[in-house]
NUKEGU-976472 format. One record per residue (C-alpha): residue number from 1; residue in three letters; x, y, z. Coordinates in pm, 1 decimal. Each point is the difference from the previous one (the first is absolute). Layout:
! NUKEGU-976472
zagu:NUM; loke:ALA; px:X; py:Y; pz:Z
...
***
This chain:
! NUKEGU-976472
zagu:1; loke:UNK; px:1228.6; py:1177.5; pz:-979.8
zagu:2; loke:UNK; px:-297.5; py:214.3; pz:49.7
zagu:3; loke:UNK; px:-248.2; py:-58.3; pz:225.1
zagu:4; loke:UNK; px:-265.7; py:4.8; pz:-279.7
zagu:5; loke:UNK; px:185.8; py:-297.0; pz:-166.2
zagu:6; loke:UNK; px:-113.6; py:-202.8; pz:366.6
zagu:7; loke:UNK; px:-248.9; py:-283.2; pz:-97.1
zagu:8; loke:UNK; px:-239.8; py:184.6; pz:225.2
zagu:9; loke:UNK; px:-16.5; py:301.1; pz:-223.9
zagu:10; loke:UNK; px:-39.0; py:-211.0; pz:-311.5
zagu:11; loke:UNK; px:-260.2; py:-176.7; pz:203.9
zagu:12; loke:UNK; px:-169.5; py:347.6; pz:64.9
zagu:13; loke:UNK; px:71.4; py:78.3; pz:-405.1
zagu:14; loke:UNK; px:-194.2; py:-325.8; pz:-58.6
zagu:15; loke:UNK; px:-253.5; py:47.9; pz:252.4
zagu:16; loke:UNK; px:-107.1; py:343.5; pz:-265.5
zagu:17; loke:UNK; px:6.7; py:-116.0; pz:-304.9
zagu:18; loke:UNK; px:-350.3; py:-238.4; pz:98.3
zagu:19; loke:UNK; px:-100.7; py:280.9; pz:143.4
zagu:20; loke:UNK; px:15.4; py:-91.6; pz:345.3
zagu:21; loke:UNK; px:-85.5; py:275.6; pz:199.0
zagu:22; loke:UNK; px:200.1; py:-96.0; pz:329.6
zagu:23; loke:UNK; px:381.7; py:145.9; pz:112.6
zagu:24; loke:UNK; px:314.8; py:-211.3; pz:73.9
zagu:25; loke:UNK; px:215.5; py:57.6; pz:287.8
zagu:26; loke:UNK; px:353.9; py:-125.3; pz:44.6
zagu:27; loke:UNK; px:83.4; py:-73.0; pz:319.5
zagu:28; loke:UNK; px:289.9; py:-112.5; pz:-63.2
zagu:29; loke:UNK; px:350.3; py:64.0; pz:240.5
zagu:30; loke:UNK; px:276.0; py:-59.3; pz:-168.4
zagu:31; loke:UNK; px:180.7; py:-318.6; pz:239.1
zagu:32; loke:UNK; px:-234.4; py:17.5; pz:192.2
zagu:33; loke:UNK; px:-159.9; py:-372.5; pz:183.0
zagu:34; loke:UNK; px:-354.8; py:-89.1; pz:149.8
zagu:35; loke:UNK; px:81.9; py:80.2; pz:346.6
zagu:36; loke:UNK; px:16.9; py:401.0; pz:-166.9
zagu:37; loke:UNK; px:-310.3; py:-88.1; pz:-249.1
zagu:38; loke:UNK; px:-142.9; py:-67.5; pz:319.8
zagu:39; loke:UNK; px:142.1; py:284.7; pz:166.3
zagu:40; loke:UNK; px:-140.2; py:219.1; pz:-299.0
zagu:41; loke:UNK; px:-351.8; py:-107.6; pz:-71.1
zagu:42; loke:UNK; px:-197.0; py:229.2; pz:243.0
zagu:43; loke:UNK; px:140.4; py:269.1; pz:-260.7
zagu:44; loke:UNK; px:-155.1; py:-149.1; pz:-251.6
zagu:45; loke:UNK; px:-322.5; py:-66.2; pz:186.2
zagu:46; loke:UNK; px:-79.2; py:301.1; pz:-63.6
zagu:47; loke:UNK; px:-85.4; py:-50.2; pz:-284.2
zagu:48; loke:UNK; px:-328.0; py:-185.1; pz:-102.3
zagu:49; loke:UNK; px:110.5; py:-329.6; pz:-175.1
zagu:50; loke:UNK; px:-174.5; py:-234.7; pz:-220.1
zagu:51; loke:UNK; px:317.7; py:-227.2; pz:-199.8
zagu:52; loke:UNK; px:264.8; py:11.3; pz:253.2
zagu:53; loke:UNK; px:325.6; py:-164.5; pz:-182.2
zagu:54; loke:UNK; px:194.4; py:-154.4; pz:246.3
zagu:55; loke:UNK; px:397.0; py:-39.9; pz:-87.9
zagu:56; loke:UNK; px:188.1; py:-17.7; pz:315.5
zagu:57; loke:UNK; px:260.1; py:-255.7; pz:86.9
zagu:58; loke:UNK; px:263.6; py:-93.4; pz:-209.5
zagu:59; loke:UNK; px:276.9; py:220.7; pz:192.1
zagu:60; loke:UNK; px:-86.0; py:-210.1; pz:306.3
zagu:61; loke:UNK; px:83.0; py:-252.7; pz:-187.7
zagu:62; loke:UNK; px:360.9; py:139.4; pz:-138.4
zagu:63; loke:UNK; px:65.1; py:50.0; pz:425.7
zagu:64; loke:UNK; px:-134.5; py:-284.5; pz:55.2
zagu:65; loke:UNK; px:-243.6; py:89.7; pz:217.4
zagu:66; loke:UNK; px:-202.7; py:-207.0; pz:150.9
zagu:67; loke:UNK; px:-348.5; py:-130.5; pz:-153.6
zagu:68; loke:UNK; px:-226.8; py:3.9; pz:341.3
zagu:69; loke:UNK; px:73.1; py:352.4; pz:9.2
zagu:70; loke:UNK; px:-87.0; py:104.6; pz:-385.8
zagu:71; loke:UNK; px:-326.8; py:-214.2; pz:9.3
zagu:72; loke:UNK; px:-111.3; py:200.0; pz:267.4
zagu:73; loke:UNK; px:133.8; py:266.4; pz:-126.7
zagu:74; loke:UNK; px:-180.3; py:-34.1; pz:-283.9
zagu:75; loke:UNK; px:-284.8; py:-114.6; pz:125.2
zagu:76; loke:UNK; px:-59.1; py:266.1; pz:208.8
zagu:77; loke:UNK; px:31.6; py:231.8; pz:-270.6
zagu:78; loke:UNK; px:-324.9; py:-194.6; pz:-170.8
zagu:79; loke:UNK; px:-142.0; py:94.4; pz:330.8
zagu:80; loke:UNK; px:3.4; py:339.0; pz:14.0
zagu:81; loke:UNK; px:-90.2; py:15.0; pz:-330.3
zagu:82; loke:UNK; px:-270.0; py:-183.5; pz:32.5
zagu:83; loke:UNK; px:-95.3; py:152.2; pz:305.8
zagu:84; loke:UNK; px:-6.1; py:346.6; pz:-115.0
zagu:85; loke:UNK; px:-176.2; py:-133.9; pz:-354.4
zagu:86; loke:UNK; px:-200.3; py:-293.7; pz:7.6
zagu:87; loke:UNK; px:-71.4; py:-59.7; pz:-375.2
zagu:88; loke:UNK; px:400.8; py:79.8; pz:-51.9
zagu:89; loke:UNK; px:66.9; py:-252.6; pz:-223.3
zagu:90; loke:UNK; px:354.0; py:-160.6; pz:103.5
zagu:91; loke:UNK; px:270.8; py:-107.9; pz:-287.2
zagu:92; loke:UNK; px:294.4; py:-129.2; pz:138.0
zagu:93; loke:UNK; px:370.0; py:-16.8; pz:-225.0
zagu:94; loke:UNK; px:192.4; py:-261.4; pz:-5.3
zagu:95; loke:UNK; px:314.7; py:-6.0; pz:96.1
zagu:96; loke:UNK; px:342.4; py:-307.1; pz:-5.7
zagu:97; loke:UNK; px:209.9; py:-10.7; pz:272.0
zagu:98; loke:UNK; px:401.2; py:-49.8; pz:-182.8
zagu:99; loke:UNK; px:169.2; py:-362.9; pz:-3.7
zagu:100; loke:UNK; px:246.7; py:124.7; pz:220.1
zagu:101; loke:UNK; px:-218.6; py:-18.4; pz:340.0
zagu:102; loke:UNK; px:-54.4; py:-392.1; pz:-37.4
zagu:103; loke:UNK; px:-279.9; py:-138.0; pz:-212.3
zagu:104; loke:UNK; px:-271.6; py:-57.9; pz:331.4
zagu:105; loke:UNK; px:108.8; py:380.5; pz:80.7
zagu:106; loke:UNK; px:-148.3; py:9.6; pz:-385.5
zagu:107; loke:UNK; px:-272.1; py:-239.1; pz:28.0
zagu:108; loke:UNK; px:-153.0; py:155.1; pz:311.8
zagu:109; loke:UNK; px:24.8; py:431.3; pz:-99.4
zagu:110; loke:UNK; px:-145.4; py:-171.1; pz:-357.1
zagu:111; loke:UNK; px:-319.4; py:-79.8; pz:210.1
zagu:112; loke:UNK; px:24.0; py:281.0; pz:203.3
zagu:113; loke:UNK; px:-159.2; py:179.2; pz:-299.5
zagu:114; loke:UNK; px:-244.1; py:-344.7; pz:-63.4
zagu:115; loke:UNK; px:-172.7; py:8.5; pz:346.8
zagu:116; loke:UNK; px:-11.8; py:306.9; pz:43.3
zagu:117; loke:UNK; px:-258.7; py:97.3; pz:-355.3
zagu:118; loke:UNK; px:-112.4; py:-314.7; pz:122.5
zagu:119; loke:UNK; px:-114.2; py:59.6; pz:358.2
zagu:120; loke:UNK; px:-105.2; py:373.0; pz:-98.5
zagu:121; loke:UNK; px:-217.0; py:-122.6; pz:-378.0
zagu:122; loke:UNK; px:243.1; py:233.9; pz:-182.2
zagu:123; loke:UNK; px:135.5; py:32.6; pz:-365.3
zagu:124; loke:UNK; px:365.5; py:-176.7; pz:5.5
zagu:125; loke:UNK; px:229.1; py:58.4; pz:-260.0
zagu:126; loke:UNK; px:188.2; py:-260.0; pz:31.8
zagu:127; loke:UNK; px:390.7; py:137.1; pz:-72.8
zagu:128; loke:UNK; px:18.8; py:406.7; pz:-55.7
zagu:129; loke:UNK; px:318.3; py:-49.3; pz:-106.9
zagu:130; loke:UNK; px:-124.6; py:-265.2; pz:-294.7
zagu:131; loke:UNK; px:319.7; py:34.5; pz:-348.5
zagu:132; loke:UNK; px:137.1; py:253.5; pz:198.7
zagu:133; loke:UNK; px:159.4; py:-65.6; pz:321.6
zagu:134; loke:UNK; px:346.7; py:-147.8; pz:-151.8
zagu:135; loke:UNK; px:-20.4; py:95.3; pz:-297.4
zagu:136; loke:UNK; px:326.1; py:209.2; pz:-34.0
zagu:137; loke:UNK; px:-65.0; py:186.5; pz:-268.8
zagu:138; loke:UNK; px:-405.2; py:101.3; pz:175.2
zagu:139; loke:UNK; px:226.9; py:52.3; pz:306.9
zagu:140; loke:UNK; px:198.8; py:361.5; pz:124.5
zagu:141; loke:UNK; px:311.3; py:-30.1; pz:129.5
zagu:142; loke:UNK; px:13.1; py:-113.4; pz:302.6
zagu:143; loke:UNK; px:-232.7; py:-297.1; pz:-121.9
zagu:144; loke:UNK; px:-289.4; py:104.1; pz:193.8
zagu:145; loke:UNK; px:-212.0; py:238.0; pz:-91.4
zagu:146; loke:UNK; px:-183.1; py:10.6; pz:-357.6
zagu:147; loke:UNK; px:93.8; py:179.7; pz:-356.4
zagu:148; loke:UNK; px:-267.9; py:202.7; pz:-128.9
zagu:149; loke:UNK; px:-91.1; py:-269.9; pz:-216.5
zagu:150; loke:UNK; px:-7.9; py:-263.0; pz:267.7
zagu:151; loke:UNK; px:-264.5; py:255.4; pz:252.5
zagu:152; loke:UNK; px:-172.6; py:-6.8; pz:-390.8
zagu:153; loke:UNK; px:-29.8; py:-334.9; pz:65.2
zagu:154; loke:UNK; px:-84.2; py:-23.7; pz:312.7
zagu:155; loke:UNK; px:-303.2; py:276.4; pz:-81.8
zagu:156; loke:UNK; px:-154.6; py:-257.2; pz:-218.4
zagu:157; loke:UNK; px:61.4; py:-358.1; pz:268.7
zagu:158; loke:UNK; px:-140.5; py:219.8; pz:270.3
zagu:159; loke:UNK; px:-358.6; py:146.9; pz:-295.4
zagu:160; loke:UNK; px:-51.1; py:-314.7; pz:-109.6
zagu:161; loke:UNK; px:-135.0; py:-112.4; pz:411.1
zagu:162; loke:UNK; px:-83.5; py:368.4; pz:13.4
zagu:163; loke:UNK; px:-276.4; py:44.1; pz:-321.1
zagu:164; loke:UNK; px:-235.2; py:-171.9; pz:106.2
zagu:165; loke:UNK; px:25.0; py:30.1; pz:393.1
zagu:166; loke:UNK; px:-1.8; py:388.0; pz:-75.0
zagu:167; loke:UNK; px:-311.7; py:-70.4; pz:-238.8
zagu:168; loke:UNK; px:-175.7; py:-196.0; pz:221.7
zagu:169; loke:UNK; px:46.5; py:257.7; pz:281.9
zagu:170; loke:UNK; px:-130.8; py:309.5; pz:-285.7
zagu:171; loke:UNK; px:-260.8; py:-256.0; pz:-90.6
zagu:172; loke:UNK; px:-192.3; py:-130.8; pz:294.8
***
């Protein structure tokens, strides 16, 4: 699958198609945890941010990492972003932990995203992979990474929430 088929590129096309003059930066790194994202956030903050779509933590769950650290890492990303750009809007993409980690871990993992959105007055996309995660036809052979069609569906999920946020930011 090419980079142009990934959901950030597809969201960028949607932004362009409605005439919003914004640049999308895909700062994601495959396999990265929230700790890695936190280590790299200062690089991203070198450029102005109007809206930060925060999508991190899935790899933390796949590794069964500490949820307190996950929440702390994501909160620090939000804090640094808002410190650099106080008017930036934050959109948090919720994730789900695999059920093999147990019901307690999965419910506490989900709550991290809900809590961060509420505590930071951020917009929440409840589950980024809604309708895609766990669907074999929409995921590559590894069963984890979406196919091009899966990415297209994810772009639609993101756009449904992101478009009104972008319009509000642009229109004041």
